[in-house]
C-alpha positions in Angstrom: -0.1 0.0 -0.1 0.8 3.8 -0.7 1.6 6.5 1.9 0.6 9.6 1.5 2.9 12.1 3.0 1.1 15.0 4.6 1.8 18.4 3.4 2.4 21.0 5.8 3.1 24.1 4.5 6.1 26.7 4.9 5.0 30.1 6.8 6.6 33.3 5.3 9.2 33.6 8.3 8.3 37.2 10.6 11.4 39.3 9.0 10.5 38.1 5.9 6.8 39.9 6.3 7.7 42.2 8.5 9.9 43.7 5.7 6.7 43.4 3.0 4.4 45.4 5.7 7.1 48.2 6.5 7.0 50.4 3.1 3.5 50.7 3.8 3.6 51.4 7.5 5.9 54.0 7.1 3.7 55.8 3.7 0.9 55.3 6.5 3.2 57.7 9.2 4.2 59.8 6.0 0.5 60.2 5.6 -0.1 60.3 9.5 2.9 62.8 10.4 1.4 65.4 8.3 -1.6 65.6 8.1 -1.6 65.9 12.0 0.8 68.8 11.6 -1.6 70.2 8.8 -4.2 70.8 11.0 -1.9 71.9 13.9 0.0 75.1 11.8 -3.0 75.9 10.2 -4.4 77.3 13.5 -1.7 79.4 14.3 -0.4 80.2 10.6 -3.3 82.2 9.8 -2.1 84.9 12.2 0.9 85.6 9.8 -2.0 87.4 7.0 -4.9 88.3 8.7 -2.7 91.9 8.8 -3.2 91.8 4.9 -7.1 89.4 5.4 -8.0 92.8 7.3 -7.3 94.9 4.2 -8.9 93.2 1.6 -11.3 92.2 3.1 -12.2 95.1 5.4 -13.0 93.4 9.0 -12.7 95.7 12.2 -11.0 94.2 15.1 -13.2 91.7 16.9 -14.4 90.3 13.6 -10.7 89.2 12.7 -10.3 87.4 15.1 -13.1 85.5 14.7 -10.6 83.8 11.6 -8.8 82.0 14.1 -11.6 81.5 16.8 -14.2 80.2 13.6 -11.6 77.4 13.2 -10.6 76.4 16.5 -14.2 76.6 18.1 -15.5 73.8 15.6 -12.4 71.9 15.5 -12.8 71.4 19.7 -16.4 71.2 19.3 -16.5 68.0 17.1 -13.1 66.3 18.2 -15.0 64.1 20.5 -17.7 63.1 17.1 -15.5 62.9 14.9 -13.9 60.2 17.0 -17.1 58.2 17.4 -17.9 58.9 13.7 -14.3 56.9 13.9 -15.4 54.0 15.3 -18.3 54.0 14.1 -17.6 53.8 9.9 -14.4 53.1 10.4 -11.4 55.6 11.6 -10.0 55.5 7.5 -13.2 56.0 5.7 -13.0 59.2 8.3 -9.3 60.1 8.0 -9.7 60.5 4.4 -13.4 62.4 4.3 -11.5 64.4 6.8 -8.7 65.2 4.5 -10.5 65.7 1.6 -13.4 67.8 3.8 -10.3 69.6 5.0 -8.8 70.5 1.5 -11.6 71.4 0.0 -12.1 74.9 3.1 -9.0 75.4 2.3 -9.5 76.3 -1.5 -12.6 77.4 -0.4 -10.9 79.4 2.0 -8.4 80.7 -0.2 -10.7 82.1 -2.8 -13.2 84.1 -0.6 -14.3 87.7 -1.7 -16.5 88.1 1.9 -16.5 88.1 5.4 -18.8 85.6 5.5 -17.5 83.1 3.0 -13.8 83.5 4.6 -15.1 82.7 8.3 -17.6 79.7 6.5 -14.7 78.0 5.1 -12.8 78.6 8.3 -14.9 76.9 11.1 -14.9 74.0 8.3 -11.9 73.7 8.0 -12.1 73.1 11.8 -14.9 70.3 11.4 -12.0 68.6 8.8 -9.6 68.8 11.3 -11.7 67.8 14.1 -12.2 64.2 12.1 -8.6 64.4 11.0 -6.6 65.2 14.2 -9.9 61.9 15.7 -8.5 59.1 13.6 -5.2 60.0 13.0 -4.1 58.8 16.8 -6.7 56.1 16.8 -5.1 54.9 13.4 -1.1 55.2 14.9 -3.0 52.3 18.0 -4.2 50.3 15.1 -1.8 49.2 12.1 1.6 49.6 13.8 2.6 46.8 16.1 3.0 46.9 19.7 6.6 47.7 20.9 9.3 49.7 19.4 7.8 50.6 16.1 4.4 51.6 17.9 6.6 53.4 19.9 8.8 55.2 17.2 5.8 56.4 15.3 3.7 57.8 19.0 7.3 59.7 18.5 6.8 61.5 15.4 3.6 61.9 16.4 4.4 64.2 19.5 7.1 65.8 17.2 4.9 67.6 15.2 3.1 69.5 17.9 6.7 70.6 18.6 7.8 71.9 15.0 3.9 73.2 14.9 5.7 76.5 17.3 9.0 76.2 16.2 7.5 76.6 12.3 4.2 79.1 13.2 7.1 81.3 15.3 9.4 81.1 12.7 6.6 82.3 9.9 6.3 85.3 12.7 9.0 86.2 13.4 10.1 86.0 8.9 6.8 88.3 8.3 7.6 91.2 10.9 11.1 91.5 10.0 10.7 92.5 6.6 7.1 93.5 6.2 3.9 91.1 6.4 2.7 90.5 1.9 1.3 87.8 0.9 3.7 86.4 -1.6 6.2 87.0 1.4 3.6 84.4 2.6 2.9 81.7 0.5 6.6 81.6 -0.6 8.1 81.0 3.4 5.2 78.3 3.4 6.6 76.3 0.2 9.6 76.4 1.8 9.0 75.8 6.0 6.7 72.7 3.8 9.3 71.4 1.8 11.6 71.8 5.0 8.7 69.5 7.0 7.9 67.1 4.1 11.4 66.2 4.3 11.6 65.4 7.8 8.2 63.6 8.3 10.1 61.4 5.6 13.2 60.6 7.2 11.1 59.6 10.7 8.7 56.8 8.8 12.2 55.6 6.9 13.6 55.0 10.0 10.2 53.8 12.0 11.8 50.1 10.6 14.3 51.1 9.6 15.9 49.0 13.1 
């Protein structure tokens, strides 16, 4: 009688699986960290443009405060609701939806020709930012495996707050020394954006490089 030998399937080595997952996890960290920095930076970097906004749209002193407050109020007020929406609808879907909403509101705000238009765009921006912020930290906790990879990802995420204060401070100092001009603000934003994207990309590559 012929005996059949049981066939055993070889499982891929853990190191090989980790190697395949590393590029995707690095890309995920790059997207999450950049989105988080964008959300935090937008709350303060608008101060650089306030003098030009006041002249262009004829804001009063008290009305100009709402350019900042409209963003902050909707951002803080919708964080819990956005977190609950992530639990019910899926964190990745909510995160992507927040990015789209934030980007669309930013584009609309750039073309604002009236005070109401700009304030509405800023309020919608805050809603999109709350959606992004609520889902970003949860995505790190669920996407990265427990241990050093998650710890390093949390470190990059926390560093975005420090980078926000540093870049916003440099932007304000640069504009104050040279006199505010919208073209200079755009040039500064582009340069800072390139620096920040490069720094985040390097951190993302190091998450699984060890």
